[in-house]
N, C-alpha and C positions, 0 to 999 in steps of 0.2 A: 275408374280410378282404381275404383280397391287392386283392379287387374293389376294396374299397373307399378303398383306398388309390390305385389305378390310376387309379377317381374321382375322389377330390382333385383331381388331377395332373392329370387334364384338364383339371378346371374352373379351374384356377391358370393353365396353361396357355395357355386358353384367356383368362378374362379381362384376363393379361402379352399377350395378342395382342391384343385388343381395344387396350386402353392405349395399345398402339406403332402398330395402327390410329389413331387415333383423334387423332395426334398428330400423324402427318405427313399428314394429312389439313385441317392451318393453315398457310396459304402467308403469306408479308408481302412485301409491296413498298415497297422504301424511295422513296418520289420524294424528290428536294434538286434546290435552284433549284443553280448552278454558284455561283451569287454568294448569299449570303441575306444575313438582316439582318447586323449585326458585332455587335448586340446580339445575345444568347440570348434575353432578356425580349420580345425581340421572335418564336419560333418557332413564335408560336399564329395565325400566318395561314398566307395559298397566297403570298405572297412568296418561303417558308421550303421549304414542302414538308409532306409527308403520310406518312403511313405507312396503309399498304390491307391490312389481314385476308382471309384469307379461309378460312371456313370451309365443308368442308363431309363432318364429321361426322353432322348432323345432329344434332347439341347443345350447345346454348349453353356457353360456356368461355372461366372466369377464367382471365389471363394475368397476368405483369407484363415489364417492359419488362429488359433488362439493355446498357444504352449505354452504349458509349464514344466520348471523343474525343483522339485523335490527332491529332500535326503531325507536318509531310511528312516525319520521319527516322521513325514510326513508333513516337513515345516516349506515353507516352501524361498526357495532360494532364489527363483530370476520368473517373472512373467512378462509376456509379449504383451506388449501397449495396441490393444485390436485397433482401436481407433484411428492407428496411423498404419497399422499394419498394409504390406505390400498387395493388393491382389494379383490373382494368376486363374489362369482360366481353364477348368477340369470338361475336356472333351468329354463324343457322348463317344468313347474307349477308354477301355484303364489310360490315365496317367500317370505317370511316377516324379517322385518330386526325392531329388536330393535334401540327406536332413537340415539344410545350414539354407533350404531353402522354408525349411518348419522353421526352424529357429530363430534366424532373423536378423542375428546377434545385435546388429548397431541399434534394434528397434524392443531391446530385451531392459525389462527395469529389473535390478538385482536390487536382493533386499540389505541392508544399508548394515550386520554385518559379516559380511562374504562381498566387500570388498577389492580383495586382491583375485580374488577367481574375475572381476568385474575386470579389474588394470590388462590380466594374460591372460583371460580364456580358458585358463590350465583349470582342470575337476583335481580333488586333491584327494586319497584314498579313499576311498568307502561306498557306500549301499547308495542309490539313486534312482526315482522315477519321472520318466521323462515323457509329462498328457498330453495332448495333442484334440483339437474339436476342430472343427472346419465350424464357418459362418457364411455367410449367402454377405457375398462383393458388396452389396448398395445397400439390404436392408439390416445387413450381421446377424441375420436370424439363422441360429445354431440348423445343422443341415445334419450332422448326426453324434450318438453320442460321442462320450470323451473316452477316446482309446490314449491306453497307458500302456507303459512297459518300464519295466525295473532291469536294471544295468547296477555296472559295477569298476570301481577301477581300486588296481591292485592297489593288493601293499607292501612293496615290495618288503624284497631281504639285503639292505647292497651289500655289495664284499668282505670278504673277511682277509685284511691283509698275515700274506706265509710266511714266508719270510723278505729279508732278514726278519726273524722275532723277539718277542717282546725283550728286553731289555739284553741283551746276548750284547755280546763284542766281537768284531770282526777284526783278524788278524788284519796287522796297518800293510802285510806284504804283499796279500792276496787283492786288498777293498785298493789299494792305489791300483790296479791294473783295469781291476773292475769288481759290480754291486751289483745284483742280480735283487731283480725284487719281483715280487707275487706274490697273484691273491686269482682270489676264486671271482665266480662271472656275479651277474646277479642274477635273482632268483624272487619272479620266477622268469624266464627268461621273455624279452622284453616286445611285443608282437614289431617293433619296430629297432632299429641297430641303433645301440649307444655309443661310447665314449668315452673312455676312462680318462681324468684328468691328473698323470703320479705328483704328488708335492711334498718335495722333500727340506726340511728349516735344519740349520746346527740351531742346537742352544749352546751360550755362550752362557761366565764364569756369570753368575750370578742368578741366572736366572732359572725360572720351572721350562719347563718341555711344553704346557701351551699356552709358555705368554710370546715366546720362540716362534710359534704358530703364528697370533697373534696381532704380532708387534716384528718380526725379523724380514725381511727379501727373503723370497726359496732358496736354495744353495740348489732348486733344480726346481724346475715342470716342465711338462712336458705332455702331450695330447699323444694319445694311440683309440685308435677306434678297432675292436672287437678283440682282441684281444687283451690282457693281461701276464705281461711279466715282459721285462723290462730293463735291459743291460747296462747297467752305467759306467761308465767310464768319468769320472771325478777327475778334474783338473784339478788342485789339490795336495797340498803337502800333508800326507794324514801322519805321517811317521814323527814324526813327536813328542818328546815323552810323555806330556802333560795325557791324549787324547785326545779323540773329538766326541761327543754324541749329537746324532742325529732324529730326527725326530720326521714319523711320511704316514702319508696318507693319501686313500686313490678319492676323489671325489668323479661321480656318476653324474654320465649328463646324456639327454637326452638328444633324440633326432637337431631336435631346434637351438640346442646348448643348452638349456636351462638343466638344471636342479634334477634327479629323478626326487621328490619327494617321499616320505613315509610320514608314519603317525608323529612320530618325531623331528619336527619343523622346524628346529634350530639347526638338524644336522642338515639341512640344502645339499645331501646327498650323498657326501664325508663319511667314508666309514669311522671307528675307531680309530684311532693313530696308535700308532706302535713305534716303541722306543730305541734303536742301536747302536750303540759303541765300536768310534775304530780304536786301534789301541795296539800295542809294540812292545814287544819284552825288555824286560825292567833291572832282569834281579839274572843272578850268574845262571849256570844250568842246573846247577843240581840242590835250585829251593826255591821257591815259590813265594808267593805274597795277596793278598787280597786286601785289596784298596775300595776306601767309597766313594762315590763315588756323586755329588750335591746335585750337579745337574742333569739326570736321570731319577735321586734319590737310588742307591744301587749301586752293587758293589762288584768291585770284579779282580778274577783270577789274573793275578801279573807271573805269567811266567814266560822264559827260556825253552826254544826246541831246541 
């Protein structure tokens, strides 16, 4: 009887040793771009990275991923639900997983203070950490040490509006034919293509420029891809003596037509606006006059040419 108990104990001990050895023979190498796409849904390509699982146990092994997303302070932003995570098989050679399989967005539990991320799947500018650990598919026993990588989302500098310059006045005879808008590009350059939406609003009497942007329909709105200049041929009568005042801005959009995010969440990809006016000479050739215009809180020099 005693020998039977010893034999059973040996069998159990050998089984445990075999299981532990099998667990130890699966290694994971997490490869992550230090600037992966901002949209987590785009982490299905080499632009994001991959996880390489190496299995030297000689046995195909079913695994689950326990994945965590942390912010710069180490706070958990999102964590996968291990109990409902999808199972994958790591064969007896190196098995490569794209990071969308590691993330399993539909299985992620997001923290309550980042509802925007849960809705859009887009990371704001900042520093983050991705941590992944493999678990045995059936028993949910850990197969390796947790692997973590730090990555960043760039805080872009939005384009600077160049011309027309702020609070400048254009000659109506020239502006009636064409007005040239120029702005700088996004800094640093985005990994994927961006587009620029040029918006121009006319400021009416009694309005402040910011009120015109919030309440008026745009006089001009056009979207341009990978270019920082636009020539506008306004279909307007700009030669009346009262003059016209406009406010303009450029909204920078990503490849999904979402606004480029900065640390100023209220900007929504819009550059700081500029104001310009269009006027015609009102006085004799040999004299000049400075007139205050409340629409732009600025002065204009009315002078014949």
